[in-house]
C-alpha angles and dihedrals in degrees: 000000000000091000091052093048091048092050091050092047090057087063091041091249122135135189121242115229089257092051091048091050091049092050091048090049090051092049090051093047097249093115125048124233090247091056091049091046092050090051092050094047092048092051093046089055090050091050092049091051092052 
């Protein structure tokens, strides 16, 4: 998790608490890859619209 946050910080990007929780849940096997993927795609579409 620290490596991901550091990589994002280099690009001046930061995780919201919900994004961090989802990523942690994925890392611990509580969320499937397809759920994580759906979340990412949905948020990318929101960002493109903004």
